[in-house]
N, C-alpha and C positions, 0 to 999 in steps of 0.2 A: 504494500500500500504506500502511495506517495504521501508524505507528510508535508504539508505546507505551513509556513509560519504565520500567514495572515490571509484574510479574504478581501484584500483590496482596501483595507483600512489601516491607519496608523494606530497601533495598540500602545497606549500609555498605561503603565500598571503601577499599582502600589502594592508592595508585598510586606506582610508583617512577619517578622521572624518567629520561629517556633520557640525560641528562648532556651533551647536545650543544647548542651555541648555536643558537637558533631564528632564523628569518628572516622578513622581511616577505613578503607574498604577491607572487609574480612577476606582472608584467603579461602578459596573454595576449590582446591585442586582435586584432581581425579583420584579415585581408588582409595578412599578413606584416609587421605592425608589430613593432618590436624589443621585447624584454622586458627588465626591469630587476630586479636582485636586490640588496637592501640588507640587510646583517646588522644585527640589532637585539638589544638585551638582552631578557631575559624581560619586564622591567617595561615597556619601550617597546613590545614586541610586544603585551602585554595592552591597552595603551592605543590603539595605532595600527592594528593589522592589521584592515582592513576594518571599522573602527569597533567591533571586538569588545572585550569586557571579559573578565576571568577567569571570568565567570559565564555566558557565552554560547558556543554551539557554532557552527562555520562553517556557512554555508548548504549545503543538500544539493541545490541547484537551479542549473543553468547555463542562462541564458536563450538562449545561442547554439544550444543543442540544439533548441529549438523552431523556430528558423529552418532548421536543417539538416533537421529532420523534414518540412518542407514544400517542400524544394528539388528533389528528384528529379522529372523531367519524364516523364510517361507516353509522350508522342509520341516523345521522343528514344529511350526504351528500345525501343519498338516498331520504330522505324526500324533500330536496331542488330540486333534479332532478325531482321528481314526481310533485312538484309544477310547475316547468317550463314546463313539459310535458302537464300539465292540461290547459295551455293557448291555446291548440289546434294547433296553428301554431305560429312561431316566425319569419316568413319570413320578410325580410327587407321591402317588399312592402305591407305587411298586415296592418291591421288597427292600427293607432296610437292613436285612441280616444276611442275605445271600452274598457270598464272597465274590461272585463273578458277574452277577446280573442285577440290574436295578439301581435305584437312586442311592442306596446305601453304599454299594460297591463303588459307584462313581465318586461319591463324596470322599470316601476313604482314599481313593487314588489321588484326588485333587489335593487333599491335605498332605499326603506323603510327598507329592511333587513340590508343593510350597516348602515343605521341610527340607527337601533335598536342595532346593535353590538357596534356602537359608544357610544350610551347612557350607555351601560353596562361597558364601560371603561372610564367613566367621560368625554365623548365627545372627545376621543383621535383621532378620524378620522374626516377628512374634506371630506364630500361626495358632489360631484359636477357632473354636466353633461358637457360633452365636445362633441360638435356636430357641424354639418354644413349641409347645403342643397347641395346635389350633384346630378349629373346625369351622365350617361355613357351607355356602351353597355348593361349592365344588369339592368340599372335603367333608363328606357326611359323617365320618367317624373321627374322633380326636386323633390327630396324626402329628408326629414330630416333624417339624420343618426346620432344617438346619442349614445355616450358611457357613462356608469356610472362608475365613479372611486372614490375610497376611499383612501385618503392620510393620512398616519401615519407619521407625521413629525419627523425627527431626532432631537435629543437634542443637538448634537455637530456639525454635518455636514449636515444640512437640505437640502442643494442644491444637495447633492449626492444621487442618486435615484436607488433603485433596484425594479423591477416590476414583478408581476405575472398577467397573463391575461388569459381569456377564452372568447369564442365567444357566444353572445346571440342568433344569428339568426339560423334558421333551413331551410331545404329544402327537397323536394321530387325529383322524377326523372326529372321532368321539372323544371329547375332552375327559370323559370318565374311564376310558379304556386304558387300564394300567398294565396290561399283559402283552399286547401285540408289539411286534417289532417297531420301534420308534427311534430311528437313528438320530434325529435332530442334529444333523451335521452342521447346517448353517444356523438353524434356530434351536439352540443357540450354543452349540459346542464351539462355534467360531468365536463368540464373545469370551467364553471361559478360556479358550486357548490363547486369545489375545491378552487376557489379564495375566496368565502364566508367563507368557513371553515378555510382557512389559516388566514383570518382576525380575526375570532373568537379566534383562538389560539394565534396569535402573538400580538393581541391587549392587552394581559395581561402582556406585557413586554415593556420596553423602549429601544430604539436603538439610536446609534449615528447617523447613516444615515437614510434617509427617505425610507419607503416602500410604494409602490403604488399597490393597488389591483384593477384590471381593468376588466370590463365586456364590451367587444367590439362588435359593431354592423357592419353590412354590409360585413361580411367576404365572404359569399357565392356569393355575387354579385360583388366582386372585391377588397376585402381587404380595403374598404373605412374607416372603423373605426380605424384600425391600423395607416393608413396614417394620419388621423386626430389627433390622440393622439400623434404621433411622431412630427407632426408640433406644437402641443400645448406644448410639452416638450421643443422644441427648443425655442419657444417664451418665456417660463418661465425661460430659462437659466439653465435648469436642467443639471447636469452632470450625464447622464444615464450610470451607471456602468453595468447593466444587465437587460435584459428583458427575462423572462421565459414564453413563449407562450405555454399554455396547450390546445391541440386540440385532444380530444378523449383520456381520461385517465381511462375508465371504462370497456373496453372489454377485456376478457381473452381467447376467443375462436376464433382462426384464420380461415380464409378461407382455409388454408392448413391443417386443422384438428388438429393443435397443440392447446392444452389447457394449459396455463401457467399463473400463477399469480405472478411470481417472476422476470420478466425482464421488462425493460423499455428502450425505445430508446430516445437518445438526438441527434438531428440533428443540425449541425452548418456549416456555410459557411467557406470555406478555404481562398480563396483570397477575400478581401473586395470588395463588389460590388461598394462601394463608394470611392475607391481609385483614386487618381489623376494620370495623365500620369507620372508625376515626381516620384510619389510613386511607381508606377508599375515598372519603370526603376530601382529604388533603390532595390526593392524586387527581381527583375530578377537577379541581381548580388550578392546580399547578403543573399537571402533566405527569408523564411517567408510564403511560399505558404500554409503551414499546421499550421500556428501559428497566425491567426487573433485573435483579442480579443474574438470574438465569440467562436472560437475553444478552446481557453484556458479557457473560461468560462465553456464550456462543460466538459473539463477535471477537472475543479475545482468541479463541481457538482458531478462527479463520485467519486472523492476523498472523498468528504463529505459523500456520500452514503456508501462507503467502510468503513468509520470510524463509522458512527452513525446509519446506518440502518441495519436491519437483513433481510435475505432472499429477497434481492433485488439486482439484477445484472444490472447495468447501461451499456447499449451497446452504445458506441459512434459511431454514423453514420457520416462518414466524407463526407457529402454532405449537401447542403442547406436544402433539403426537400426530400420527396419521389420522385421517378423518374417521372419527368414531371408534378409534382404537387406543390402546394404552400400553404402557411399559413400566419397567421397574424404577424409572426416575420419578414417577408420580408420587410414591410414598415419601420420598425425600422432599419434593416440593410441598407436600401437605405438612411436613414437619417444619417448613420454613427455610429449608436449605436450598442454595443454588444447585440446580441439577438439569442436565440436558440428555437427550438421546442421540447417540452417534450410530449411524447405520448406512448401509448401501443405498444408492440412489434408485436403482432399477430392481424392484422386487419382482419375484416370480411366484405368484400365488399357487401355481401348480405344485410348488415345492414347500408349501407352508401348511401345517396342520392337516396333512393328507395321509390316508392309508397308502402303503406301497402297492402300486398297481399300474397297469397300462390299459387305457381305454381310448378307443378310436385313434390309436396311434400316438397318444399322448402319455408320456411317463409321468406319473404322480409320485410324490414322496420326497422327503428331505434327506437325500442320500449324499454321500461324500463326493460323488461325481459332480454335484452341483456347486462345489466349493472351488474358488480360485485362490490358491494359497498365497500367491504374490500380492493379490489385492488385500487379503486379510492381513498380510504383513505390513502393507502400506497404511492401513487404517490403525493397526497396532502402533506403528511409528507415530501417527498423528496423536494418539493418546499419550504416548511416552514423552514426546516433546512438550505437550501441554502440561502433563503432570510435573515434569522436571522443571520447566520454566516457572510455574506457579510456586513450587516448593523451594526454588532458589530465590524467587522474588520476595520483596517485603509483602506483608499482609495488605490487602486493600484498605484504604483509609476509612475511618469511621467518623460518624457525626458530620457527614457532608451536608452543608446547607447552602442556600443561595438567596440573594436579595437583590433588589434593584427596581422594584415597582415604581412607576411614574418617575423614572430617572433615565439619564442618558448612559449610565454606567451599570455594569453587572459585577457583583462581588460574590466569589465563592469562598467558603470557609470550611475547615475540617479540623479534626483532632490530629495534630502532628505527632509522629512517632519518633521518640528520641533515640531509638536503638541504633546500633552501629550499622545495621544492614541498609538503612534508608539513606540514600544519597540526597533525595529531594522528592519533588512532586511534579507531575505533568498535568496540565489541564487540557481538556478536549472540548470541542464544540462542533456542531453540524447544523444544517438547516433542519427545520422541523419535518420536512418531507424526505430527508435522506435516511437511508436504511443503516448506514455505517458511519462511524466517526471519520470525518474528513479533514479536520484541522486539529493541531495540537501545538503546545509550546511548553518547554521546561521552565519552571519558575523557581527552582531552588528549594532549600529546606525551610519552608515557611508554612504558616497555617492559614493564610488568607491571601487572596489575589483579586485585584480589581481590573477589569477590562473597561477602559474608558471608551466612550462613544460606541458601545455595543449594547443595544437595547435588549433587555432580558427576554422580551416577548418573541423575538424573531429567531431565536436559536435554542437548541438543547445543549446542555453542558454536563461535564463530568470531570472527575479527578482520579488519577492513578498514582500509586507510590512507585518510585523508581529506585532500583538497587544499584550498587556499584558494579555488579557483575554482568550488566547488560540485560537484566530481566526486569520487567515492569508488571505490576499487578493488573488484573482486569480493571476497567474503568468503572467508577462508582457514580451513579446518577444521584443527585441530591435528594434528601428526604428518605422516608421509610420505603417508598416505592422502589428505590434502587439499592438499599443497604444490603451488604453481603452478610453481616452478622447482626441478627435481630435478638431482642430480649427473649430469653427462653420462655417467659410466661406468655408472651404474645403468640409465639409459634405453637406452644403447647395448647393454648386455648383454641386457636383456630384449627389446628389439626384435629382436635376432638370434635369441633363443629362439622368439619368436612367429612368425617367418618360417619 
């Protein structure tokens, strides 16, 4: 994306200092090397931090992300998909005790694989089960629904979490058929294989924030696994910055006849499902219908892809999910967390939720022959660079507000972060009819910025935190409509209402 410094106006600004001591950039080398933090005065920082002067902005490029983008291995992903297919069925109601067939055997293998990955990085992952006994419309008898998650703890801000998820369970035409062969190769062994491969790649690095790799259960029966993990995250007190739900990332041949391996869709909610009545009233008068944290997370993923990926066009889909359908990011949205769905662009409905059969010359069923492993690796890479960049970047700014009614000027304010990882802040703006952020400028380590001669009514605005290492947080839209971290009481209250 081309970043322009202005939109044909002279921008005169007033910046208010954050008032905190600033620090030299922390070292974040590869392969678990230690980092160092040395506090410096403002004048020393201006001279020494990455060779910058008061007249330069930090780099917006992290060369490590190019390496990560090329690291996922298609053959390894295909092998994991084949292993999951070989369990015969992974239906939520299938056997949990059979060693070779059913959901229980699949879970055990996924857990063992995460543990093997952890052993290779000096036990850098904490592998646990998160589950509960549930029942409902598609689970008539109380059934244990168990997620397998691997936690790569951050070294600087371990309570801040970014997550990649895929779904373990599979199904055929009858959603209650727990015994028929149900390979679920693309839907959704591809997503689980992607999470495993991302863990293999990213476990070779250390990050400031925490990364969680999740294999979720119970999706086809009612999104139970996601709801359980969202509840677990709240009880742990995690600040969930992003959930990337991967549901079908291996198919390139669409039902519409299009065959393409270079596009991916990212779905995101516009208005928060978890907003309160007071927040809805504020949004109604100040805007934000197109600027939820989830939507700006999606924009951030696209921006990273444009910078670090080749031959991959991220299509931002401005709706929660496919028309009339759902996925495992929804329970996280209901809990108040930013969450998006990452998936192939060209779906093939003959290969989804179908008994294995051939009718009128058409092959039905979600078999491994319908998976393109190179494409799955490419979408895994998209997840990996997104997780890495956000975990290396500072946290998104909080308490972002805006003012400027009946004025020629617009002022943005936020809670400045005094930690060593924050180099400063970048403000963004775009026309109200534009889909993506089109303009930005770096403003330094301040907590307020005034754009003179820019009328607040005519543009949309946001703020992002900038790190010394070339990584920037997602953009935060002012007010509750765009906040990434919401008060737990608000999210809990509205999640309960939505259920």
